[in-house]
N, CA and C atoms as a LAMMPS dump frame, in Angstrom:
ITEM: TIMESTEP
0
ITEM: NUMBER OF ATOMS
351
ITEM: BOX BOUNDS ff ff ff
-5.0000000000000000e+02 5.0000000000000000e+02
-5.0000000000000000e+02 5.0000000000000000e+02
-5.0000000000000000e+02 5.0000000000000000e+02
ITEM: ATOMS id mol type element x y z
1 1 1 N 271.26 411.654 242.337
2 1 2 C 269.836 411.593 242.085
3 1 3 C 269.328 412.903 241.5
4 2 1 N 269.893 414.031 241.943
5 2 2 C 269.468 415.327 241.438
6 2 3 C 269.801 415.447 239.954
7 3 1 N 271.022 415.066 239.587
8 3 2 C 271.432 415.147 238.182
9 3 3 C 270.56 414.235 237.339
10 4 1 N 270.286 413.032 237.826
11 4 2 C 269.45 412.084 237.075
12 4 3 C 268.055 412.645 236.834
13 5 1 N 267.531 413.389 237.801
14 5 2 C 266.202 413.97 237.645
15 5 3 C 266.199 415.069 236.589
16 6 1 N 267.345 415.7 236.355
17 6 2 C 267.44 416.777 235.382
18 6 3 C 267.661 416.283 233.952
19 7 1 N 268.046 415.014 233.806
20 7 2 C 268.311 414.456 232.479
21 7 3 C 267.008 413.91 231.912
22 8 1 N 266.568 414.502 230.812
23 8 2 C 265.266 414.139 230.241
24 8 3 C 265.258 412.745 229.626
25 9 1 N 266.332 412.352 228.984
26 9 2 C 266.374 411.066 228.287
27 9 3 C 267.287 410.077 229.011
28 10 1 N 267.1 409.949 230.301
29 10 2 C 267.97 409.115 231.132
30 10 3 C 267.953 407.651 230.692
31 11 1 N 266.811 407.118 230.325
32 11 2 C 266.731 405.715 229.924
33 11 3 C 267.493 405.468 228.621
34 12 1 N 267.377 406.375 227.678
35 12 2 C 268.11 406.244 226.41
36 12 3 C 269.614 406.337 226.658
37 13 1 N 270.002 407.208 227.564
38 13 2 C 271.416 407.349 227.909
39 13 3 C 271.937 406.079 228.572
40 14 1 N 271.165 405.514 229.467
41 14 2 C 271.548 404.268 230.135
42 14 3 C 271.67 403.121 229.131
43 15 1 N 270.757 403.052 228.178
44 15 2 C 270.807 402.018 227.141
45 15 3 C 272.071 402.171 226.295
46 16 1 N 272.415 403.402 225.945
47 16 2 C 273.628 403.656 225.161
48 16 3 C 274.877 403.276 225.971
49 17 1 N 274.874 403.566 227.26
50 17 2 C 276.013 403.188 228.106
51 17 3 C 276.128 401.671 228.246
52 18 1 N 274.998 400.975 228.291
53 18 2 C 275.018 399.507 228.338
54 18 3 C 275.665 398.945 227.078
55 19 1 N 275.323 399.502 225.924
56 19 2 C 275.928 399.062 224.659
57 19 3 C 277.419 399.352 224.646
58 20 1 N 277.798 400.526 225.099
59 20 2 C 279.204 400.917 225.158
60 20 3 C 279.973 400.012 226.118
61 21 1 N 279.384 399.705 227.252
62 21 2 C 279.993 398.822 228.251
63 21 3 C 280.263 397.443 227.668
64 22 1 N 279.293 396.897 226.972
65 22 2 C 279.432 395.587 226.34
66 22 3 C 280.476 395.629 225.225
67 23 1 N 280.439 396.665 224.398
68 23 2 C 281.374 396.784 223.281
69 23 3 C 282.822 396.892 223.748
70 24 1 N 283.029 397.55 224.881
71 24 2 C 284.391 397.712 225.416
72 24 3 C 284.854 396.502 226.222
73 25 1 N 283.948 395.597 226.528
74 25 2 C 284.299 394.468 227.389
75 25 3 C 284.497 394.904 228.828
76 26 1 N 283.822 395.986 229.209
77 26 2 C 283.974 396.557 230.545
78 26 3 C 283.002 395.938 231.537
79 27 1 N 283.357 396.032 232.803
80 27 2 C 282.461 395.62 233.881
81 27 3 C 281.456 396.722 234.193
82 28 1 N 281.924 397.965 234.045
83 28 2 C 281.063 399.093 234.382
84 28 3 C 281.514 400.34 233.633
85 29 1 N 280.532 401.151 233.262
86 29 2 C 280.769 402.449 232.643
87 29 3 C 279.887 403.452 233.379
88 30 1 N 280.468 404.593 233.726
89 30 2 C 279.694 405.645 234.39
90 30 3 C 279.975 406.973 233.712
91 31 1 N 278.946 407.786 233.607
92 31 2 C 279.051 409.11 233.018
93 31 3 C 278.893 410.132 234.137
94 32 1 N 279.867 411.045 234.269
95 32 2 C 279.863 412.055 235.315
96 32 3 C 279.766 413.442 234.701
97 33 1 N 279.131 414.364 235.418
98 33 2 C 279.152 415.766 235.054
99 33 3 C 280.552 416.275 235.361
100 34 1 N 281.166 416.979 234.436
101 34 2 C 282.591 417.301 234.532
102 34 3 C 282.932 418.244 235.692
103 35 1 N 282.162 419.284 235.925
104 35 2 C 282.507 420.274 236.948
105 35 3 C 282.315 419.744 238.369
106 36 1 N 281.191 419.088 238.618
107 36 2 C 280.87 418.616 239.977
108 36 3 C 281.237 417.156 240.207
109 37 1 N 281.457 416.438 239.132
110 37 2 C 281.723 415.005 239.126
111 37 3 C 280.599 414.207 239.779
112 38 1 N 279.381 414.672 239.6
113 38 2 C 278.202 413.916 240.025
114 38 3 C 277.842 412.931 238.922
115 39 1 N 277.399 411.732 239.322
116 39 2 C 277.073 410.704 238.337
117 39 3 C 275.769 411.074 237.623
118 40 1 N 275.801 410.963 236.302
119 40 2 C 274.619 411.223 235.485
120 40 3 C 273.903 409.913 235.181
121 41 1 N 274.678 408.91 234.771
122 41 2 C 274.121 407.6 234.441
123 41 3 C 275.244 406.578 234.489
124 42 1 N 274.861 405.311 234.569
125 42 2 C 275.865 404.245 234.583
126 42 3 C 275.266 402.963 234.051
127 43 1 N 276.15 402.038 233.699
128 43 2 C 275.737 400.708 233.235
129 43 3 C 276.765 399.705 233.742
130 44 1 N 276.295 398.528 234.121
131 44 2 C 277.173 397.483 234.648
132 44 3 C 276.849 396.15 234.002
133 45 1 N 277.886 395.348 233.838
134 45 2 C 277.671 393.976 233.391
135 45 3 C 277.841 393.005 234.555
136 46 1 N 278.315 393.517 235.69
137 46 2 C 278.486 392.706 236.901
138 46 3 C 277.895 393.453 238.089
139 47 1 N 277.301 392.723 239.021
140 47 2 C 276.729 393.391 240.203
141 47 3 C 277.834 393.915 241.13
142 48 1 N 277.54 395.017 241.829
143 48 2 C 278.472 395.605 242.783
144 48 3 C 277.782 395.745 244.128
145 49 1 N 278.506 395.441 245.185
146 49 2 C 277.933 395.491 246.523
147 49 3 C 277.956 396.868 247.152
148 50 1 N 278.826 397.754 246.681
149 50 2 C 278.977 399.074 247.289
150 50 3 C 278.063 400.082 246.595
151 51 1 N 276.967 400.401 247.245
152 51 2 C 276.002 401.329 246.651
153 51 3 C 276.5 402.772 246.702
154 52 1 N 277.53 403.046 247.487
155 52 2 C 278.068 404.399 247.628
156 52 3 C 279.338 404.61 246.796
157 53 1 N 279.639 403.696 245.89
158 53 2 C 280.907 403.759 245.156
159 53 3 C 281.036 405.01 244.302
160 54 1 N 279.949 405.484 243.709
161 54 2 C 280.032 406.676 242.871
162 54 3 C 280.313 407.924 243.713
163 55 1 N 279.712 407.986 244.881
164 55 2 C 279.99 409.1 245.793
165 55 3 C 281.459 409.089 246.215
166 56 1 N 281.991 407.91 246.506
167 56 2 C 283.402 407.787 246.894
168 56 3 C 284.318 408.178 245.74
169 57 1 N 284.023 407.688 244.542
170 57 2 C 284.827 408.015 243.36
171 57 3 C 284.77 409.518 243.101
172 58 1 N 283.584 410.089 243.191
173 58 2 C 283.416 411.517 242.973
174 58 3 C 284.287 412.32 243.936
175 59 1 N 284.277 411.967 245.208
176 59 2 C 285.083 412.677 246.199
177 59 3 C 286.578 412.53 245.929
178 60 1 N 287.006 411.339 245.554
179 60 2 C 288.429 411.11 245.248
180 60 3 C 288.859 411.95 244.047
181 61 1 N 288.074 411.939 242.998
182 61 2 C 288.431 412.688 241.785
183 61 3 C 288.396 414.193 242.047
184 62 1 N 287.421 414.665 242.812
185 62 2 C 287.372 416.097 243.126
186 62 3 C 288.626 416.517 243.897
187 63 1 N 289.064 415.703 244.845
188 63 2 C 290.294 416.007 245.585
189 63 3 C 291.51 415.978 244.663
190 64 1 N 291.548 415.017 243.751
191 64 2 C 292.64 414.927 242.79
192 64 3 C 292.666 416.162 241.889
193 65 1 N 291.493 416.59 241.419
194 65 2 C 291.41 417.772 240.572
195 65 3 C 291.875 419.014 241.32
196 66 1 N 291.529 419.13 242.609
197 66 2 C 291.998 420.259 243.418
198 66 3 C 293.52 420.249 243.53
199 67 1 N 294.093 419.074 243.732
200 67 2 C 295.558 418.954 243.797
201 67 3 C 296.196 419.362 242.478
202 68 1 N 295.575 418.957 241.379
203 68 2 C 296.082 419.36 240.058
204 68 3 C 296.034 420.876 239.902
205 69 1 N 294.93 421.48 240.325
206 69 2 C 294.786 422.935 240.209
207 69 3 C 295.833 423.662 241.045
208 70 1 N 296.11 423.164 242.248
209 70 2 C 297.132 423.782 243.106
210 70 3 C 298.506 423.706 242.456
211 71 1 N 298.76 422.643 241.712
212 71 2 C 300.042 422.469 241.016
213 71 3 C 300.029 423.137 239.644
214 72 1 N 298.963 423.883 239.354
215 72 2 C 298.782 424.56 238.067
216 72 3 C 298.802 423.575 236.894
217 73 1 N 298.231 422.42 237.14
218 73 2 C 298.082 421.404 236.098
219 73 3 C 296.594 421.221 235.835
220 74 1 N 296.27 420.764 234.651
221 74 2 C 294.868 420.566 234.287
222 74 3 C 294.566 419.078 234.212
223 75 1 N 293.493 418.66 234.871
224 75 2 C 293.072 417.266 234.834
225 75 3 C 292.445 416.984 233.474
226 76 1 N 292.995 416.004 232.759
227 76 2 C 292.424 415.599 231.474
228 76 3 C 291.92 414.171 231.55
229 77 1 N 292.775 413.267 232.049
230 77 2 C 292.364 411.868 232.149
231 77 3 C 293.168 411.184 233.247
232 78 1 N 292.7 410.002 233.612
233 78 2 C 293.346 409.214 234.652
234 78 3 C 293.216 407.749 234.28
235 79 1 N 294.311 407.042 234.33
236 79 2 C 294.294 405.605 234.055
237 79 3 C 295.001 404.886 235.189
238 80 1 N 294.313 403.921 235.783
239 80 2 C 294.874 403.101 236.854
240 80 3 C 294.785 401.65 236.426
241 81 1 N 295.845 400.914 236.697
242 81 2 C 295.834 399.495 236.34
243 81 3 C 296.582 398.721 237.406
244 82 1 N 295.991 397.615 237.843
245 82 2 C 296.677 396.69 238.737
246 82 3 C 296.363 395.27 238.271
247 83 1 N 296.685 394.297 239.088
248 83 2 C 296.515 392.9 238.676
249 83 3 C 295.052 392.508 238.475
250 84 1 N 294.13 393.224 239.124
251 84 2 C 292.731 392.794 239.046
252 84 3 C 291.828 393.674 238.193
253 85 1 N 292.253 394.908 237.862
254 85 2 C 291.363 395.752 237.065
255 85 3 C 292.116 396.879 236.387
256 86 1 N 291.436 397.451 235.416
257 86 2 C 291.882 398.666 234.746
258 86 3 C 290.76 399.683 234.881
259 87 1 N 291.106 400.893 235.297
260 87 2 C 290.133 401.977 235.411
261 87 3 C 290.613 403.145 234.57
262 88 1 N 289.719 403.696 233.787
263 88 2 C 290.038 404.835 232.943
264 88 3 C 288.973 405.897 233.161
265 89 1 N 289.406 407.114 233.438
266 89 2 C 288.504 408.26 233.517
267 89 3 C 289.02 409.265 232.508
268 90 1 N 288.139 409.683 231.596
269 90 2 C 288.56 410.561 230.509
270 90 3 C 287.432 411.533 230.184
271 91 1 N 287.789 412.682 229.617
272 91 2 C 286.771 413.609 229.134
273 91 3 C 285.988 412.921 228.021
274 92 1 N 284.677 413.122 228.037
275 92 2 C 283.814 412.468 227.067
276 92 3 C 283.173 413.487 226.136
277 93 1 N 282.511 414.469 226.709
278 93 2 C 281.951 415.579 225.94
279 93 3 C 282.408 416.865 226.625
280 94 1 N 281.91 417.988 226.17
281 94 2 C 282.268 419.274 226.761
282 94 3 C 281.926 419.325 228.251
283 95 1 N 280.84 418.667 228.636
284 95 2 C 280.355 418.76 230.004
285 95 3 C 280.396 417.454 230.786
286 96 1 N 280.94 416.394 230.202
287 96 2 C 280.937 415.101 230.891
288 96 3 C 282.289 414.405 230.849
289 97 1 N 282.465 413.508 231.796
290 97 2 C 283.607 412.589 231.844
291 97 3 C 283.041 411.175 231.902
292 98 1 N 283.786 410.226 231.373
293 98 2 C 283.362 408.836 231.396
294 98 3 C 284.376 408.033 232.203
295 99 1 N 283.873 407.082 232.966
296 99 2 C 284.721 406.149 233.698
297 99 3 C 284.428 404.747 233.187
298 100 1 N 285.48 404.025 232.83
299 100 2 C 285.349 402.655 232.349
300 100 3 C 286.168 401.763 233.278
301 101 1 N 285.525 400.729 233.815
302 101 2 C 286.182 399.766 234.698
303 101 3 C 286.129 398.402 234.019
304 102 1 N 287.297 397.763 233.904
305 102 2 C 287.365 396.434 233.283
306 102 3 C 288.249 395.531 234.125
307 103 1 N 287.759 394.332 234.417
308 103 2 C 288.562 393.359 235.171
309 103 3 C 289.198 392.325 234.249
310 104 1 N 288.756 392.271 232.999
311 104 2 C 289.312 391.338 232.016
312 104 3 C 290.682 391.845 231.58
313 105 1 N 291.725 391.071 231.783
314 105 2 C 293.088 391.474 231.438
315 105 3 C 293.291 391.6 229.928
316 106 1 N 292.389 391.037 229.143
317 106 2 C 292.486 391.141 227.681
318 106 3 C 292.029 392.509 227.175
319 107 1 N 291.31 393.253 228.005
320 107 2 C 290.847 394.579 227.613
321 107 3 C 292.044 395.527 227.652
322 108 1 N 292.347 396.127 226.523
323 108 2 C 293.498 397.024 226.403
324 108 3 C 293.088 398.465 226.713
325 109 1 N 293.761 399.103 227.678
326 109 2 C 293.405 400.48 228.033
327 109 3 C 293.467 401.452 226.859
328 110 1 N 294.427 401.283 225.967
329 110 2 C 294.536 402.191 224.824
330 110 3 C 293.312 402.089 223.905
331 111 1 N 292.786 400.897 223.752
332 111 2 C 291.599 400.708 222.919
333 111 3 C 290.377 401.329 223.585
334 112 1 N 290.265 401.153 224.903
335 112 2 C 289.154 401.752 225.639
336 112 3 C 289.253 403.275 225.54
337 113 1 N 290.467 403.82 225.726
338 113 2 C 290.658 405.277 225.613
339 113 3 C 290.279 405.766 224.223
340 114 1 N 290.649 405.01 223.2
341 114 2 C 290.306 405.375 221.825
342 114 3 C 288.774 405.374 221.647
343 115 1 N 288.092 404.391 222.236
344 115 2 C 286.635 404.297 222.121
345 115 3 C 285.928 405.448 222.833
346 116 1 N 286.546 406.003 223.871
347 116 2 C 285.905 407.135 224.567
348 116 3 C 286.036 408.413 223.756
349 117 1 N 287.004 408.448 222.87
350 117 2 C 287.189 409.646 222.029
351 117 3 C 286.343 409.476 220.794
């Protein structure tokens, strides 16, 4: 909520994420601040019951980034895929990361990754 209050054009950003979400065939797209991994904005094509999901994702990614730092590795992107969904987290701009979630098996992770670049 704090980050959202600091973003002057939050509605325009949300509209752009909605278009990106639809174009990718994704269920959800979220934009995070890269250093803190706080959510800036998000768009969904399907309803979600877990209102705390971004906080949970943020905590998981922050722990993962700490593990990478301890191993002297740099976090660039993360792709997870199972039978029910594909999740991609990638650098988006200098200060942001994007997360794309797709449950459609026809959505190709490489194409989604290409669209984030």
